N, C-alpha and C positions, 0 to 999 in steps of 0.2 A: 579431455572430456569436461573438466571443470570449467574451462572458459566457454564452452558451448552452453552449459547450463546457466552460467552467469549471463551470457548474452540473451538467452531465451527469457530468463527471469526479468531482465531489464527491459526487453522489448514488450513483454506482457504487462509490465508495470506502466510503461508509457501508454500502451493501448487502453489499459484499464482506467488510467487517470483521465485520458481524453474522453472515453466513453462516459465515465461518471460525471464529467463536466457537462457533457451534452444532456445527460439525464437530469442534472441539476437545473439546467436552463429550461427544461420542459415540464418539470413536475414540482410539486410542493411537498412531497412526502419525505420530510427530513429524517425521520426515524429509520426508514428503509435505506436511505442513502448512507446514514451513519453506520448502520450495520454492514452494508456492502463495503464501505471504506475499510472498516476494521477487518472483515473477513478476507477480503482480497489481499490487503497488505500482510495479514497473518499467514495466509497460504503461500504467498510468494516468498516471504521471508523464511518460512519453515524449509522451503526448498534450498535457499541460499542464505543462511544466517549472517554471513559476513557482509552482505549487501543490504542489510535491513534498513539503514538510514536512507540509502539511495532509493530503495523501494518505497519507503514512506513518503519521501519528497515527490517522487514521480507519480505516485497514486493520489496524494492529497493536494499537491500544489496547483493543479490546473483549475480547481474550483475557485479558490480565492483570487487567482490571477485574472480569470475571466470576469469575476464579480467586480474587481477593482477597475478593470477596463470599462465595464458598463457604467459603474456608479461614479468613478473618479475619486473615491475616498477610501477609507479603511473598510475592507470588505467584511461582511458578516460571516462569510464562509470560511473565515480563518480557523474555525473549529474543525474543519475538515482535516487540517494538518494534525490536530490533536488526536483525532480518531485514527488516522492512518499511522501516526507514530506509535500510538498505543498498540494497534494491531500488529505492526511490524516488530515491535519489541517482544510481544507475546509470542508471535510466530517464530521469531529467532530463538527464543528460549525453548520452545517445544522442539524446534529443529535440532538444537544442540543436544537436548536430552535424548532425542530419538537416535541421533548419530552415536552418542556414547553408549546407549543401550545396545544398539546393533553391533558396535565394535567389540563390546565386552562379551556378548553372547557368541560371537563368531571366533573368538580367540581360544 
């Protein structure tokens, strides 16, 4: 069961990262994008805390990669990685606390 959850979380992170990159290409609303990066990475990392760094990279990396391909230089969207890493770490912390709380109450 653990491997299925991990695969689903990784797949959802890939899909979310690509979707966010397409949203970034069409809109100029940076605040909403930053919030979405943080929340999506946090939610997925809360489900699978051990995969937090992978989730952060999969959610946040497509934006700077596409911007680098378009501009040819250092992309301004590198901040997307910061928001996704912060969200993933916060989500992982919440996920760990929730798992410990649930395991201590069921014992």
